[in-house]
C-alpha positions as YAML, in Angstrom:
chain: A
units: angstrom
residues:
- id: 1
  name: MET
  ca: [239.39, 6.96, 103.95]
- id: 2
  name: THR
  ca: [240.46, 10.33, 102.51]
- id: 3
  name: THR
  ca: [237.58, 13.06, 102.02]
- id: 4
  name: GLN
  ca: [237.13, 15.52, 99.36]
- id: 5
  name: PRO
  ca: [237.72, 18.91, 99.86]
- id: 6
  name: LYS
  ca: [233.74, 20.10, 98.53]
- id: 7
  name: SER
  ca: [234.09, 23.40, 96.48]
- id: 8
  name: THR
  ca: [231.25, 26.04, 98.24]
- id: 9
  name: HIS
  ca: [229.08, 29.18, 96.41]
- id: 10
  name: LEU
  ca: [229.19, 32.33, 98.07]
- id: 11
  name: ILE
  ca: [225.89, 33.80, 97.41]
- id: 12
  name: PRO
  ca: [225.99, 36.51, 96.21]
- id: 13
  name: PRO
  ca: [229.56, 35.48, 94.02]
- id: 14
  name: VAL
  ca: [231.39, 38.25, 94.46]
- id: 15
  name: GLY
  ca: [231.33, 41.24, 92.36]
- id: 16
  name: ALA
  ca: [232.02, 44.67, 90.98]
- id: 17
  name: ASP
  ca: [230.30, 46.22, 93.84]
- id: 18
  name: ASP
  ca: [232.59, 44.36, 96.36]
- id: 19
  name: HIS
  ca: [235.31, 45.77, 98.05]
- id: 20
  name: THR
  ca: [237.98, 42.96, 96.98]
- id: 21
  name: GLN
  ca: [241.72, 42.88, 97.99]
- id: 22
  name: GLY
  ca: [243.82, 40.41, 96.44]
- id: 23
  name: ALA
  ca: [244.07, 37.99, 93.63]
- id: 24
  name: VAL
  ca: [240.44, 36.62, 91.63]
- id: 25
  name: SER
  ca: [242.74, 33.25, 91.32]
- id: 26
  name: ALA
  ca: [243.57, 32.98, 95.30]
- id: 27
  name: ALA
  ca: [243.30, 30.16, 96.83]
- id: 28
  name: VAL
  ca: [240.91, 31.14, 99.70]
- id: 29
  name: THR
  ca: [238.36, 34.24, 100.03]
- id: 30
  name: LEU
  ca: [237.28, 35.48, 102.56]
- id: 31
  name: VAL
  ca: [234.02, 37.73, 103.05]
- id: 32
  name: GLN
  ca: [233.24, 40.06, 106.18]
- id: 33
  name: TYR
  ca: [230.28, 41.43, 106.30]
- id: 34
  name: GLY
  ca: [231.10, 44.23, 108.83]
- id: 35
  name: ASP
  ca: [229.74, 48.27, 110.41]
- id: 36
  name: TYR
  ca: [232.00, 50.59, 110.53]
- id: 37
  name: GLU
  ca: [230.85, 51.64, 113.49]
- id: 38
  name: CYS
  ca: [230.61, 47.86, 115.03]
- id: 39
  name: PRO
  ca: [234.02, 47.31, 117.43]
- id: 40
  name: TYR
  ca: [234.05, 44.21, 116.55]
- id: 41
  name: SER
  ca: [234.71, 44.29, 113.09]
- id: 42
  name: GLY
  ca: [237.33, 46.90, 114.07]
- id: 43
  name: GLN
  ca: [238.56, 44.37, 116.29]
- id: 44
  name: ALA
  ca: [238.77, 42.19, 113.07]
- id: 45
  name: TYR
  ca: [240.66, 44.84, 110.78]
- id: 46
  name: TRP
  ca: [244.23, 42.89, 112.98]
- id: 47
  name: PHE
  ca: [242.94, 39.40, 112.37]
- id: 48
  name: VAL
  ca: [242.60, 40.25, 108.61]
- id: 49
  name: ARG
  ca: [245.68, 42.02, 108.72]
- id: 50
  name: ASP
  ca: [247.79, 38.93, 110.03]
- id: 51
  name: LEU
  ca: [246.29, 36.62, 107.60]
- id: 52
  name: GLN
  ca: [246.83, 39.12, 104.62]
- id: 53
  name: ALA
  ca: [250.07, 38.56, 106.03]
- id: 54
  name: ARG
  ca: [250.29, 34.94, 106.11]
- id: 55
  name: LEU
  ca: [249.15, 34.26, 102.91]
- id: 56
  name: GLY
  ca: [249.55, 36.27, 100.42]
- id: 57
  name: ASP
  ca: [248.80, 35.58, 97.25]
- id: 58
  name: ARG
  ca: [246.78, 32.46, 98.67]
- id: 59
  name: LEU
  ca: [244.12, 35.02, 100.06]
- id: 60
  name: ARG
  ca: [241.84, 37.28, 98.30]
- id: 61
  name: TYR
  ca: [240.07, 39.53, 101.28]
- id: 62
  name: VAL
  ca: [236.62, 40.75, 100.28]
- id: 63
  name: PHE
  ca: [234.28, 43.68, 102.56]
- id: 64
  name: ARG
  ca: [230.34, 44.15, 102.33]
- id: 65
  name: ASN
  ca: [229.37, 46.54, 104.41]
- id: 66
  name: PHE
  ca: [226.34, 45.30, 106.45]
- id: 67
  name: PRO
  ca: [224.98, 48.83, 108.56]
- id: 68
  name: LEU
  ca: [223.45, 47.59, 112.11]
- id: 69
  name: THR
  ca: [221.57, 50.72, 112.05]
- id: 70
  name: HIS
  ca: [219.20, 49.49, 114.60]
- id: 71
  name: VAL
  ca: [222.19, 49.89, 117.54]
- id: 72
  name: HIS
  ca: [224.44, 51.57, 115.38]
- id: 73
  name: PRO
  ca: [223.12, 54.89, 114.14]
- id: 74
  name: HIS
  ca: [225.46, 56.20, 112.00]
- id: 75
  name: ALA
  ca: [226.50, 53.39, 110.36]
- id: 76
  name: GLN
  ca: [224.26, 53.41, 107.45]
- id: 77
  name: ASP
  ca: [225.99, 56.99, 106.81]
- id: 78
  name: ALA
  ca: [229.30, 55.19, 107.21]
- id: 79
  name: ALA
  ca: [229.05, 52.27, 104.39]
- id: 80
  name: GLU
  ca: [227.34, 55.16, 101.94]
- id: 81
  name: VAL
  ca: [230.73, 57.29, 102.22]
- id: 82
  name: ALA
  ca: [232.67, 53.77, 102.63]
- id: 83
  name: GLY
  ca: [231.37, 53.02, 98.56]
- id: 84
  name: PRO
  ca: [227.75, 53.50, 97.54]
- id: 85
  name: THR
  ca: [227.76, 50.47, 95.15]
- id: 86
  name: ALA
  ca: [228.48, 47.90, 98.06]
- id: 87
  name: LEU
  ca: [225.64, 48.46, 100.07]
- id: 88
  name: PRO
  ca: [224.20, 44.62, 100.54]
- id: 89
  name: SER
  ca: [220.07, 46.24, 99.91]
- id: 90
  name: PRO
  ca: [219.13, 48.46, 97.39]
- id: 91
  name: ALA
  ca: [218.37, 52.46, 97.38]
- id: 92
  name: PRO
  ca: [215.50, 53.81, 98.02]
- id: 93
  name: ASP
  ca: [213.00, 54.69, 95.05]
- id: 94
  name: ASN
  ca: [213.13, 58.06, 95.08]
- id: 95
  name: SER
  ca: [211.25, 58.78, 91.59]
- id: 96
  name: ASN
  ca: [208.44, 60.22, 94.02]
- id: 97
  name: ASP
  ca: [210.65, 62.78, 95.84]
- id: 98
  name: ARG
  ca: [211.78, 63.52, 92.66]
- id: 99
  name: GLU
  ca: [208.55, 64.81, 91.23]
- id: 100
  name: GLN
  ca: [207.78, 66.42, 93.38]
- id: 101
  name: GLY
  ca: [210.53, 68.65, 93.77]
- id: 102
  name: ARG
  ca: [212.20, 67.11, 96.81]
...
């Protein structure tokens, strides 16, 4: 008896705010939630590069910033420098600061 592979859907779906490499039509999409200050995220780089080399056009790689600020004090800053639109949470509302001239 064979089973059919199940289709899965990423929530939220990959969008313009994500850092991506590879074709949208790739058979496999790999999403990494990473922290630029995390040594484990850094180690994953070599694994991802190997997968990209092996799978070629069959792989789309997506990196989403996930700064672990409680253990990595500079992670949020690094994520913002790398791409502020890829942050997992919306920017704080600073409208009150603007009104007060800050």
